[in-house]
C-alpha positions as CSV (number, residue, x, y, z in Angstrom):
1,M,-39.4,16.2,-6.3
2,R,-36.6,17.7,-3.8
3,Y,-32.6,17.5,-4.8
4,C,-30.3,17.8,-2.1
5,P,-28.2,21.5,-2.3
6,R,-24.9,19.7,-2.1
7,C,-24.7,17.1,-3.9
8,G,-27.7,17.2,-7.1
9,G,-29.2,13.8,-6.3
10,Q,-32.8,13.1,-5.7
11,V,-33.8,12.8,-1.9
12,R,-37.3,11.6,-0.9
13,Q,-39.6,14.1,0.1
14,E,-39.6,13.2,3.5
15,A,-35.7,12.2,3.7
16,R,-33.3,14.3,6.6
17,F,-30.0,13.4,4.9
18,C,-29.1,12.4,1.7
19,D,-29.1,9.2,0.9
20,Q,-25.8,9.7,-1.8
21,C,-23.5,12.2,0.2
22,G,-25.2,12.5,3.7
23,S,-25.8,16.1,4.3
24,S,-28.6,17.1,6.2
25,L,-31.4,18.0,4.5
26,T,-33.0,20.2,7.9
27,G,-32.1,23.6,9.3
28,P,-30.6,25.6,7.5
29,S,-29.3,23.7,4.4
30,M,-32.7,22.7,3.4
31,A,-33.3,20.8,0.1
32,R,-34.7,22.6,-2.1
33,K,-37.0,22.0,-5.6
34,V,-34.7,22.4,-8.9
35,R,-35.5,21.1,-12.3
36,A,-33.4,18.3,-13.1
37,D,-31.8,20.4,-16.3
38,S,-31.0,23.3,-13.4
39,L,-28.1,21.1,-12.2
40,S,-24.9,21.4,-13.2
41,P,-23.5,18.9,-15.6
42,K,-20.1,19.1,-13.8
43,R,-22.1,18.0,-10.3
44,L,-23.3,15.3,-12.2
45,Q,-20.5,13.9,-13.4
46,A,-18.5,10.8,-12.0
47,P,-15.1,11.2,-10.4
48,P,-12.6,9.7,-12.2
49,P,-11.7,6.8,-11.4
50,R,-9.0,5.8,-9.4
51,V,-5.6,4.7,-10.5
52,S,-4.3,2.0,-8.9
53,H,-0.4,0.6,-9.5
54,S,-0.3,-3.0,-9.7
55,D,2.3,-4.0,-12.5
56,P,3.7,-7.1,-10.9
57,R,7.0,-6.7,-12.0
58,I,7.8,-3.2,-10.2
59,A,6.3,-4.6,-7.4
60,A,8.8,-7.5,-7.3
61,I,11.6,-5.2,-8.0
62,L,10.8,-2.7,-5.1
63,A,10.5,-6.1,-3.3
64,L,13.8,-7.3,-4.4
65,G,16.6,-4.9,-4.6
66,P,15.7,-2.4,-2.0
67,G,14.3,-5.6,0.7
68,F,17.8,-7.2,0.0
69,F,19.4,-4.4,2.3
70,G,16.7,-4.4,4.9
71,L,14.2,-1.9,2.7
72,M,11.6,-4.3,2.5
73,G,7.8,-3.5,2.6
74,L,7.8,-1.4,-0.4
75,G,6.2,-3.5,-3.2
76,H,3.2,-3.2,-0.6
77,I,3.6,0.2,-0.6
78,Y,3.8,0.7,-4.2
79,L,0.6,-1.1,-4.4
80,N,-1.4,1.1,-1.9
81,R,-0.6,-1.1,0.9
82,L,0.5,1.0,3.1
83,A,-0.1,-0.5,6.5
84,K,1.4,-3.9,5.6
85,G,4.4,-2.6,3.9
86,L,5.0,0.0,6.6
87,V,4.9,-3.2,9.1
88,I,7.2,-5.4,6.8
89,L,9.6,-2.2,6.9
90,A,9.9,-2.0,10.1
91,V,10.4,-5.3,10.6
92,G,13.2,-5.3,7.7
93,V,14.8,-2.4,9.1
94,V,15.6,-4.1,12.4
95,L,16.2,-7.6,10.8
96,G,18.4,-6.0,8.0
97,V,20.7,-4.3,10.8
98,L,20.7,-7.2,12.6
99,T,21.9,-9.3,9.9
100,W,24.1,-6.9,8.0
101,I,26.5,-5.4,11.2
102,P,27.7,-9.1,12.1
103,I,28.0,-9.9,8.7
104,I,29.8,-6.2,8.5
105,G,32.0,-7.3,11.8
106,L,32.9,-10.4,10.4
107,L,34.5,-8.5,6.9
108,L,36.8,-6.6,9.7
109,L,37.4,-9.3,11.6
110,S,41.2,-11.1,11.3
111,P,41.0,-14.2,10.5
112,S,42.6,-15.2,14.3
113,D,39.5,-13.8,15.6
114,M,37.7,-16.6,14.5
115,G,38.3,-19.5,16.7
116,P,35.7,-21.1,19.2
117,G,34.5,-18.5,22.4
118,T,35.4,-15.1,20.5
119,D,34.0,-12.4,18.8
120,G,33.9,-14.1,15.2
121,E,31.8,-17.1,17.2
122,A,29.2,-14.7,18.1
123,L,28.8,-12.9,14.6
124,V,28.3,-16.0,13.2
125,S,25.4,-17.0,15.1
126,A,23.8,-13.8,15.4
127,V,24.4,-13.7,11.1
128,G,22.6,-17.6,11.2
129,L,20.0,-16.5,13.6
130,F,18.9,-13.0,11.7
131,G,19.9,-13.4,8.7
132,S,18.0,-17.3,8.1
133,V,14.8,-14.9,9.3
134,F,15.6,-12.0,7.3
135,F,16.1,-14.3,4.2
136,L,12.8,-15.8,4.5
137,L,11.3,-11.9,5.1
138,W,12.7,-11.2,2.4
139,L,11.5,-13.9,-0.2
140,W,8.1,-14.2,1.3
141,Q,7.3,-10.2,0.9
142,T,8.5,-10.6,-2.7
143,Y,6.1,-13.2,-3.4
144,D,3.5,-11.8,-1.8
145,A,4.1,-8.3,-3.2
146,Y,3.6,-9.9,-6.7
147,A,1.3,-12.0,-6.1
148,I,-0.8,-9.3,-4.6
149,A,-0.4,-7.2,-7.6
150,R,-1.3,-10.6,-9.7
151,K,-4.6,-9.9,-8.3
152,I,-5.2,-6.6,-8.8
153,Q,-4.1,-5.8,-12.0
154,P,-6.7,-5.4,-14.2
155,S,-6.9,-8.1,-17.1
156,S,-6.4,-6.7,-20.9
157,D,-9.6,-8.2,-21.6
158,A,-10.9,-5.8,-18.9
159,V,-13.7,-3.0,-19.8
160,L,-11.8,0.1,-18.9
161,P,-14.3,3.1,-18.3
162,P,-13.5,5.6,-20.7
163,P,-10.9,8.4,-19.6
164,Y,-11.9,11.6,-17.5
165,Y,-10.6,14.9,-19.5
C-alpha cells in the first residue's frame, strides 16, 4: 500500500496524484511505502471545526445600529458573507451621504428659505427620494442578516464534534 508523503493518505498503486490533497506522486516527491503506524497522529487528526459567527441578535444589531447612519452590511460581514456585505456597505454609504447631507442642510436652513422654488424645496425632494430608498435598504439588510443568521445557527439539539485542544 502506498501513502502520500504530504498528507499521509492512502493512494492507489497506479495513482499519479493524491486523491486527498492533490499533490503529485511522481518525480522527486514520489509516494513512498510507509507503515500506517509510522504516520504521526498529528497528521491524521482532523482539522478543528471552522468557527462561524451566527448569533441572529448580534447580526441584527450590527445591521440596525450602524446601518441607520449608512454603514449597512456589517451584519452580513459578521456572518462571513463578505461580498454581499461589502456591496451593501458601498450602496449604504452612498445612500447615507445622499440622505443625511440634505437632512443636515434642512436643519441649518431658516424658515424663510423653505418656500417653493428655494433650496429648501430641493433638499426636501432629495430627502424624500433618497431617504425612502435608504430606509427600505436599511430594513431589508437588517431582516436579511437576521434570516441568514437564523438559517446557519446550529440548533440546540445538533450533535457537535468534540473540541480540539
